[in-house]
N, C-alpha and C positions, 0 to 999 in steps of 0.2 A: 517573423516568429518561427520557431522550430516546427517541424513536422513530427507528429507522434504516430508511431505504428502501434495499433491496438490489435492484438491477436486474441480473439475471443469476442464474439459479438452478442453475448447474452446480456442480462440485465446490467451487470457490472461494467462490461466493456462499452455498451452503447450509452449508458448513463455518464460514464466518465468522458466519453467522446463528446457528449452534449455539453458538459461543464467546460471542457477544454476549448471547444469551439466558441462558447460564449466569452471566453477570456482571450480569444484572438488566435488560437492555434489552428493549424491545419491537421487533418486526420486522414490516415490511410488505415482502414479497418478490414479485418479478415476473419474468417471462421474455417472450420474443418470441411465445410461442404462446398466452398468455392464462391467467388464473387457474385455469380449470377443469383445466388440465394439472398443477397444483401441489398437488392434493389430498393425495397421498401425502407430499410434502415437508413440507407444513404439519402433517399428522398426526404425522410423526416429530419435528418441532420442538416441538410442544406448544402450549399455550394462549396463549403470548405471541407467536405468529406468525400473520399473516394473509397471504393471497394477494390480489393486486390486479393491475390493468393497470399497465403501465409508467408512464403518466401519473399514475394514482392513487397508486401507491407513491411517486413523486417528490413529489407534492403533500402527502402525509401525513408525509413525513420531516422531522425536525429537521435531520438531515444524511443523506447518501446515499453509497452505494458503487456504482461502475460495475464490475461483476464480469465483464467480458469484454474481450478484446483490442481495441485501437484499430484502426479502419479508417476511411479518409477519408469513406466514404459513410454512416457511422453516423447514424441518425435518433434523436436523443436528446430527452428532454422539457425543452428549454431553458427554456421559460417557467415550468414547475413547479419547476425547480431554481434559478431566479434568486435570487441573494442567499444561497444555501446552500453549505455546505462539501460538497465531493464528493470522496470518497476513490477513488483510482485505483491498484489493486494490479497493474496491467498491467506486463509487461516487453516490451522490443523483441526479438522473435524472428523475424528475416527468413525463416527456413525454414518458419515456421508461417503468418505473416501477410503475407509479401511485404516487399520492401525499400522504404524511403522515403528518397529522396536527401537531404532536409534532415537526417535523423538520421544517415545514413552519413557525411555531410560534417562533422558536428559543429555545423552551423548551429543546430539545435534538438534538444531531447530529445523522446522520445515523449510525455512528460507536458505539455510545452509545446504540442504539437499537440492534446492532449486539452483543454487550457485554451482553445485557439482554438475548439474545438467548443462549449464552454460559456462564452462570453465574459462572462456575468453571474453566473457561479458562482465559487467559490473552490476550485480544484482542488488536491489534495494527493496526492503520491506516498506511499503507505502500504501496509504488509503485502506489499511486492513481493519480499521475500527470506526469506519463511518459507513452509514447505510446508503445503498444505491437504490433504495425504494422509499415509498411514502412511510410516514410514521404509522405504526400499527394501530394507534388510537388517534383518530383525527380530532383535534381540539379546536383548531382554527383553520381557515382555508389554506394557509401556507404549509400546513402539515401534509398536504397532498403532494408536495414536492419531495423528490429524493433528498436525503439529508445533505449530500454533497453540494446541493444547490440551496437548500433551505437554511443551512447554518453558515453560509459564506457571509463574511463581513469585510468592509474595507480596512486597510491598515489603520491602527490606532483606535478602532471602535472598542468601547469598553466591554462589549459582550463577544469579542472575537474569540473563536475556539482555536485549539491547537491540535495538531496531528503528529504522530510519531514517525520518524524516519530512522531506519537502521541499515547499515551497510558496512562492508569491509573496505570501502573505497571513499575517501573524503570528498573527491570531486563529484561522486554520485550523490552524496549527501547535500552538497551545495546546489546541484541541479534541482533535486527534489524540493529543497527549501525554497528556491525561487518559484518553482511550479506551484507549490502550496500557496505562496504569497499571491501569485497571479489569480488563483482560484478563490482566495479569500480566507486563508488560514495561516496561523503561525505554525512554526515547526519546533519540535523537540528532538534533538539528536540522541538516540538510544543505541549507538553503535558499540561494538561490531554486531554482525549477524548472530553471533553466539549469545548475545544478550537480548535478542528479539523475543524470547519467551516472556519477557516482562509485559509485553502488550498482547499476549495471547488471550483467547477466550477464557473466562473464569478468573482473571487477575483483577486487582482493585481498579485499574483504569478502565477495564472492559465494562464495568457496571455502568459506565456513563456513555456508552457508545451510541445510545439513541439520540440524546440531546446535546452531546459533546461536553467538553470541559475546557477551562482556560489553560494557558500555558503553565501557570503556577500549580494549578490543580493536577495537571497531567504529570508534571515533574514529581510532585509529592506522591501520586499514586504509583508511578513507576518504581519509586524507591521503596514502596511498601510491598512490592511483589515478593512472593516466596514460591520456590519450586515445591511441588508435592513431595512430602517426606522430609522437608527441611527440619533439622533439629536445632536446639539452642546453639547459637553461634558463640564460638570462642573469640578471643581478642583479635587474632589475625583476620578472621572472617569478618568481624565487625568493622575493622579498619578498611578492608577491601570494599565492603559494601558502602562505607562512608565515602570512599574515594570515587566510587561509581556515581553516587548521588551528587557529589560535587561536580563531576564531569558533566552530568546531564544538566545541572543547574547553571553551568558556565562559570562556577566559582574557581579560584586558583587552587 
């Protein structure tokens, strides 16, 4: 199985590492403070996990995850990640990270900005609408599990959930689709990155991020998304949106 470099060892990074290890992947995990601060994290994850510097984790990775929010001044291991698929589970949260005019205006998405930070990598929006913590209201014992573990189901299960993948690179979409499947989820391709606003906080699909949604439900909700300030669509715009919905649904 491939080795995943996870850069960022907070709740998202460590939980995704846990899920990936359960599916048979090896993990090299890093944070900004150095590998010696990750002794406890690696011990909890078990023998398939190693701690490393950011650069070494990126270099060891077959593909990588950037498990922390976007910031314009981020110093990322660009050379070590060159040519590699990089998963970005980040969401645009102005109250947390500050406002970015290009995103607010609709000129770019937060993931396009991340792609600009990693110009020689293949950035993918992935795992951005599934929780890495327990359900906020515990109803049954399984609700104490992070949703990325709680909602996982084998292929063909009638209650299997789906997750969005968006990228400018088809081979990156294929990789993440396989990774989703290994972890217990279907995939819906909402490419390119310029369309990734459809799965942003506040959109119709986002309202189901706690307990997930089926592939058909996710496709339908992505098609219902509207940018803030959208006006009544004319015929060309309606045709373009219909074509996008068909592409997401896999129709000819």
